[in-house]
N, C-alpha and C positions, 0 to 999 in steps of 0.2 A: 236336836235332829232337824235337818233341813226339810223344807216342805216337800222336796222331791223324794227324799228317803221315807217320809212319813206317809206318802200316798198309798192307798190300798193297792196291793199288787195282786195280779191274777196269774196264777201259774199256767204256763203254756209250754209246750215242747213242740215247736214247729220250725220249719226252715224259713229262712228269709235271706235278704242280701243287705250288706253294708256297702254303700256306694259313695265314692269321694273322688275329688280331683287330686291327682298325685303330685301336684305342684308344677307339672309341665303342660297342663291343659288336657291331659289324657284322663278319662274317667276309668276308675278301677272299681270292679265289683267283687266283693269277697263274700262267699257263702257263710252263713252263720246259723246258729240255733237260737231262736228267740225263747229264752227261758221263762221270762215273765214280763208282764206289761202292767202299767198303771195309767192313770190319767195324765201323768207328768213325764213318763219316760219308759224305757225298756232296759232289761238286763239281757245282754247278748253274749253268746259264747262263739267266738270266731273259730272257723274250721281250719285256720292256719294262723301262724304267728305274724301276720301282716301288720305293718304299722298303720295306725288309724289316726288321722289328723283331728284337730279340735272340732271341726265342723264336718258332718257327714249326713247321709240320708239312709234311713232304714226303710227297706221295701218289704212289706208283708206279703204273704202268699195271695192275699185278696187283691193285690195291686196297689193298696194304700201306700203312699210315700209320706214319710214324716221327716222333716229336717230336724237334726239333733245337734247338740253340742256334747262333747265328751265330758262326763261328770266324774268318772273314775275309771281306773284300769287295774286289773290284777291278772297278770299273765294273759291268757286268752279270753278272760271275762272282761267285758266293758259295760259301763253304765252310760246310757245315753239319755240326756234330758231333752225333752221336746223343745225346740227353739221358740215355738209360738206359745209356750206355756202349757195349758191343759188341752188334751184331746177332746173333741166333741163327743157326744153320746154315740153318734153315727160312726165316728172313727173308732171309738172304743169297741163298738159292736163288730166292726170289721177286723179288729185285732184278736178277737176270741172266736172260737168255733161255736156252733149251736149247742154242742154238749157242754162246753165250758160256761156259756151263758146260762144254760138250764141249771147247772150245778150252783152257780152264783145266785141265781134267783131263788132256788130251793133253800140255800143257806140263809139268805136274808129273811125269807118267809118263816123259817124255823126259829130264827133268833127273835123275830117280831112276836111270834106266837108264845115263845118261852117267856119273853119280857112281859107280854100282856097277861099271861096266866100268873106270873110271879106278883104282879101288881093287883090281881083280882078283878081284872076287867073281862067282860064277856066280849065276843066278837061284835055283837050289836052295839054295845056301849062304846067301844073304841072306834068302830066304823062311824057312828054318829058324830063323835068328837073330831074326827079328821075329814068328815064330809064325803064319805063313800058309802056304798051299800054293804050290808053284812056279807052278801054273796061275793062281792069283789074282794073284801078282806079275807074271806075263806079261801078264795082262789089264790090270792097273793101269799097267804101262809102256807099253801101247798106247793108254791113255786110255779103256779100256772099263770100268773099275771105279774107284771112289773109294777112296783110301787114307786111313784115319782119321788124325786129327791126332796121336794118341799114337803111331801107327806111323811117321808121318813124322818125329816127334821122335826116335824110336829109330833110324830109318834115318840121320838126320843125324848122330847120335852115332857110330854104327857106321862110317859112311863118312867121318867127320871133315870134314863140310861144314856150312855154316850152314843152319838151317831156312828162313830167308828166301830163300836161294839155291835151295832145292828148290821152294819155293812160287812164287817170283816172279822168279827169275833169268832170264838169257837162255836161250832155247830153242835146243838144238843145231840146226845148219843143216840136217841131213838129215831133219828131222821134217816130214811133210806137214801142212799146215793143214787144219782141218776145214771 
């Protein structure tokens, strides 16, 4: 599986634009639905059957513009890989709504808590090992605080789980949706 296909996707359903030069120097803007995004690209559903070249720009409703290359196409669905590689944390935040970010944070927290409990750690024990306060870890497990990537990597190592499982695995059933 390519690195772009393996990246964690965040489901969104919002409008955006695909913009490109049509080969004559004119800029064409095609409305689309941004179905999901990841740190490496986006899956877009075009609102028309317009031809899209190998290079284009995705414009998010936040105004964020990301240069893309066409990764795949299936009828009106296209996969766009970000030309500059990975989107920064700020760019990724601009790609998701506040509700989507909250659901993502809640899911990560719930998976961390489930993994911590499965390995028999208390909040205080895990917090001490990753260098945070027990209060911060409790907030993070409730989805009220962001856990930095380096801390998630450390947690995954300590609890002997995959980082991808903490970030995008199934959410335990007893977690309330935001």
